[in-house]
C-alpha positions in Angstrom: 14.2 7.0 5.2 11.2 6.7 7.6 10.7 8.6 10.8 12.0 5.7 12.9 15.0 4.9 10.7 18.5 6.3 11.3 21.1 6.9 8.7 22.9 3.6 9.7 19.8 1.5 9.2 19.4 -0.4 5.9 16.8 1.0 3.5 13.3 -0.4 3.9 13.5 -2.2 0.6 16.4 -4.3 1.9 14.7 -5.0 5.2 11.5 -6.1 3.3 13.6 -8.5 1.2 15.3 -9.9 4.3 11.9 -10.2 6.1 10.3 -11.9 3.2 13.1 -14.5 3.4 12.3 -15.2 7.0 14.7 -12.9 8.8 12.8 -12.1 12.1 15.1 -9.2 13.0 14.4 -7.6 9.6 10.7 -8.1 10.0 10.8 -6.4 13.5 12.7 -3.5 11.9 10.1 -3.2 9.1 7.3 -3.2 11.7 9.2 -0.6 13.8 9.7 1.6 10.8 6.1 1.3 9.5 4.0 1.1 12.7 3.2 4.8 13.0 2.4 5.0 9.2 -0.1 2.1 9.6 -1.6 3.6 12.8 -2.0 7.0 11.0 -3.9 5.4 8.1 -6.2 3.5 10.4 -6.8 6.5 12.6 -7.7 8.8 9.7 -10.2 6.3 8.4 -11.7 5.3 11.7 -11.3 8.5 13.9 -11.0 6.4 17.0 -7.7 5.7 18.7 -8.7 2.3 20.2 -10.1 1.0 16.9 -7.0 2.3 15.0 -4.8 0.4 17.5 -6.8 -2.8 16.9 -6.5 -2.4 13.1 -2.8 -1.6 13.3 -2.2 -4.8 15.3 -4.2 -6.8 12.7 -2.2 -5.2 9.9 1.0 -6.3 11.6 -0.3 -9.8 11.8 -1.4 -9.8 8.2 2.0 -8.4 7.2 3.8 -11.2 9.0 1.7 -13.7 7.0 2.0 -12.0 3.6 5.3 -10.1 3.4 6.8 -12.9 1.3 4.1 -12.1 -1.3 5.4 -8.6 -1.8 6.9 -8.8 -5.3 8.4 -5.3 -5.5 6.5 -4.2 -8.6 5.0 -1.3 -6.6 6.5 0.7 -3.7 6.3 -1.1 -0.4 4.4 1.8 1.2 1.7 1.6 -1.5 1.4 -2.2 -1.0 1.2 -1.7 2.8 -1.3 1.1 2.4 -3.6 -1.3 0.6 -3.3 -3.9 3.3 -4.1 -1.2 5.9 -7.1 0.1 4.0 -8.5 -3.4 3.6 -8.1 -4.0 7.3 -9.9 -0.8 8.0 -12.8 -1.9 5.8 -12.9 -5.3 7.4 -13.1 -3.6 10.8 -15.9 -1.2 9.6 -17.9 -4.2 8.2 -17.4 -6.1 11.5 -18.5 -3.0 13.5 -21.6 -2.5 11.3 -22.5 -6.2 11.7 -22.4 -5.7 15.4 -24.7 -2.7 15.1 -22.1 -0.2 16.3 -21.5 3.2 14.7 -18.0 4.4 14.4 -17.9 8.0 15.6 -15.0 10.2 14.8 -13.7 12.1 17.9 -10.7 13.6 16.4 -8.6 13.6 13.3 -5.5 15.3 14.5 -2.5 13.3 13.3 -0.2 12.2 16.1 2.6 14.3 14.5 0.5 17.4 14.0 1.0 20.5 16.0 -1.9 21.3 18.3 -4.5 23.6 16.9 -7.2 25.7 18.5 -10.5 24.2 19.6 -12.6 25.9 17.0 -10.4 24.6 14.2 -10.6 21.1 15.7 -14.4 21.2 15.7 -14.5 22.4 12.1 -12.1 19.7 11.0 -14.0 17.0 12.8 -17.2 18.1 11.0 -15.5 18.0 7.7 -13.9 14.6 8.2 -17.1 13.2 9.6 -18.9 14.3 6.4 -16.1 12.8 4.3 -16.7 9.4 6.1 -20.3 9.6 4.9 -19.3 9.7 1.2 -19.6 6.7 -1.0 -16.5 4.4 -0.5 -14.5 5.3 -3.6 -15.0 9.1 -3.1 -14.2 8.8 0.6 -11.0 6.8 -0.2 -9.9 9.3 -2.8 -10.5 12.3 -0.5 -8.8 10.7 2.5 -5.7 9.8 0.5 -5.4 13.0 -1.5 -6.3 15.5 1.3 -5.8 13.4 4.5 -2.5 11.8 3.4 -1.3 14.5 1.0 -0.9 11.9 -1.8 -0.9 12.9 -5.4 -3.5 11.5 -7.7 -1.1 9.1 -9.4 -0.1 7.5 -6.1 -3.8 7.4 -5.0 -4.7 5.7 -8.3 -2.0 3.0 -7.8 -3.4 2.2 -4.4 -7.0 2.3 -5.5 -6.2 0.3 -8.7 -7.7 2.8 -11.1 -6.6 5.5 -13.5 -5.4 8.9 -12.3 -8.3 10.6 -14.1 -10.7 8.4 -12.2 -9.3 9.6 -8.9 -9.7 13.2 -10.1 -13.4 12.4 -10.9 -13.9 10.8 -7.5 -12.5 13.9 -5.8 -14.6 16.2 -7.9 -17.8 14.2 -7.1 -16.9 14.2 -3.4 -16.5 18.0 -3.4 -20.0 18.3 -4.9 -21.4 15.8 -2.3 -19.7 17.6 0.6 -21.3 20.9 -0.4 -24.7 19.2 0.4 -23.4 17.6 3.6 -21.8 20.6 5.2 
């Protein structure tokens, strides 16, 4: 059950099947149940609320166009995570082409309890350094530490072996020692 789902709501897998079949109410329920998840992914990668909102809207549009392609071989959340991650990368490429730098202001999750200012500054520095890592290392670190995913789930989303994710995380830790 997701945060926005109640006990009387059908499971997300049923809603996805209905939405893939063209049920607009089911699609609206899927979006309602997954919107915060998509936003959290975008915000952690981009560090900017406005950019994360833009990416989230783009993901919802992409989801409307591609939900019928979800075949159920993986978890819907993993499939949706990949769509969100690709949208983030598209946004970053577009921003780079326009000469803008994406600057992280905060990485406090919307559901996190407020922390003290010193901790926020330290966390901002760490996540800013993570965003400077090579793409695969950055993705692995953000999924494993930012999203609390295990290496197996991260590997599924990244399309690689679990041992490869472990190697990316290991290499990222070595790189971060030099950046911090």
